[in-house]
Structures are given as structure tokens and as C-alpha cells.
C-alpha positions as CSV (number, residue, x, y, z in Angstrom):
1,M,104.1,86.6,3.2
2,T,102.9,86.1,6.8
3,H,106.4,84.7,7.5
4,L,108.2,88.0,6.7
5,R,105.3,89.9,9.1
6,T,106.3,87.6,11.9
7,R,109.9,87.8,11.4
8,G,109.5,91.6,11.0
9,R,107.9,91.6,14.7
10,W,110.5,89.7,15.9
11,L,113.0,91.9,14.6
12,A,111.2,94.9,16.0
13,L,110.8,93.4,19.4
14,G,114.3,92.7,19.3
15,A,115.3,96.3,18.4
16,T,113.0,97.5,21.3
17,L,114.8,95.4,23.9
18,V,118.0,96.5,22.7
19,L,117.1,100.3,23.0
20,A,115.8,99.5,26.4
21,L,119.0,97.7,27.6
22,C,121.0,101.0,26.4
23,L,118.8,103.2,27.9
24,A,119.1,101.4,31.4
25,G,122.7,102.3,31.6
26,T,124.7,100.3,34.1
27,A,124.3,96.7,35.2
28,G,123.4,98.1,38.6
29,A,120.2,99.8,37.2
30,W,119.2,95.9,37.1
31,Q,119.6,95.1,40.3
32,R,116.4,93.8,42.1
33,Q,115.2,96.2,44.5
34,G,112.9,95.3,47.9
35,T,110.3,97.5,50.1
36,L,111.5,97.4,53.6
37,P,108.3,95.8,55.5
38,N,107.6,97.5,59.2
39,V,109.1,95.1,61.7
40,R,109.3,97.5,64.7
41,G,107.4,95.8,67.5
42,K,107.8,92.1,66.1
43,Q,109.7,89.3,67.5
44,L,113.1,89.3,66.1
45,K,112.5,85.9,64.5
46,E,109.2,87.2,62.7
47,A,111.1,90.4,61.7
48,R,113.6,88.1,60.2
49,Y,111.2,86.2,58.3
50,L,109.4,89.2,57.0
51,L,112.7,90.8,55.9
52,R,113.7,87.6,53.9
53,L,110.3,87.6,52.3
54,E,111.6,90.8,50.6
55,G,114.9,89.6,49.8
56,F,117.0,91.1,52.7
57,D,119.0,88.4,54.2
58,K,121.7,90.5,55.7
59,V,120.8,91.6,59.0
60,N,122.9,93.2,61.9
61,I,121.6,93.1,65.3
62,F,122.1,95.5,68.1
63,S,121.2,95.2,71.5
64,V,119.1,97.7,73.8
65,D,118.8,96.9,77.3
66,T,115.3,96.9,78.9
67,D,114.1,96.2,82.3
68,K,110.8,95.0,80.9
69,R,110.9,91.2,80.6
70,G,107.8,91.3,77.9
71,L,110.0,93.4,75.6
72,A,112.8,90.8,75.2
73,G,113.5,90.0,71.8
74,V,111.3,92.9,70.2
75,V,112.6,95.1,67.5
76,Q,112.6,98.5,68.7
77,S,114.0,100.2,65.5
78,Q,115.3,99.5,62.1
79,L,117.6,101.1,59.5
80,P,116.6,101.8,56.7
81,P,113.2,102.5,57.6
82,A,110.2,100.7,56.8
83,G,108.8,101.5,53.5
84,S,112.3,102.7,52.1
85,V,113.0,101.1,48.8
86,A,116.7,99.5,48.8
87,P,118.6,96.9,46.7
88,V,117.9,93.4,48.0
89,G,121.6,93.1,49.2
90,T,121.4,96.0,51.6
91,T,122.4,94.9,55.2
92,I,119.3,96.0,57.7
93,K,120.4,97.0,61.2
94,L,117.5,96.3,63.9
95,S,117.8,97.2,67.5
96,V,116.4,94.5,69.6
97,Y,115.5,94.7,73.2
98,E,117.4,92.6,75.5
99,Y,116.1,92.0,79.1
100,S,118.5,93.0,82.0
101,P,116.9,93.3,85.4
């Protein structure tokens, strides 16, 4: 009798899983999402590290000229913005200060 109850639980669990998969829709619904950290004001190396921690490995970097030596290599802006939720394969765009006297 105990064997049948255990078997019934497994069948119920399996049915629940199948139902959840059917309700989820396409395979894209299962793609892992990440929340973008705020990397503005960080050095590029640290910004890339923080993005990688959340699963964002694709980064495009755009240079922004500055005449302030201390800002060289600092992230000026990011797209998508901090706090956004995006698929981990999303390409992140960073504008980074480049010193040019």
C-alpha cells in the first residue's frame, strides 16, 4: 500500500511538471535573466567583472573624450540601464571616458 502512495506522489509531481512546461510556452521563456548592476562611475575592468558576475559577457565599449586625466577608463553610461532585467546574452553598451588633452 505504501508503495502505491509513493508512486502516486511521483505521478502527481510529474503531471505538475508537465503542466508547468506547457504553460511556460516557448523555449525562450526558460532563458536565464539577469539584473544589470550599476557600473556607472566604475573603472572599466571592475565594470566588466560586475557584469560577468550577473552573466553578461558581451560588452561593447564606446569612447567618450575627456580632458580630465582622472576620468580615463571610467564608465560614463550604460545601456540597458542599471536595474533592468535582461536575458544574460544581451550585449551591454558602455560609454567609457578616454583622456585626450
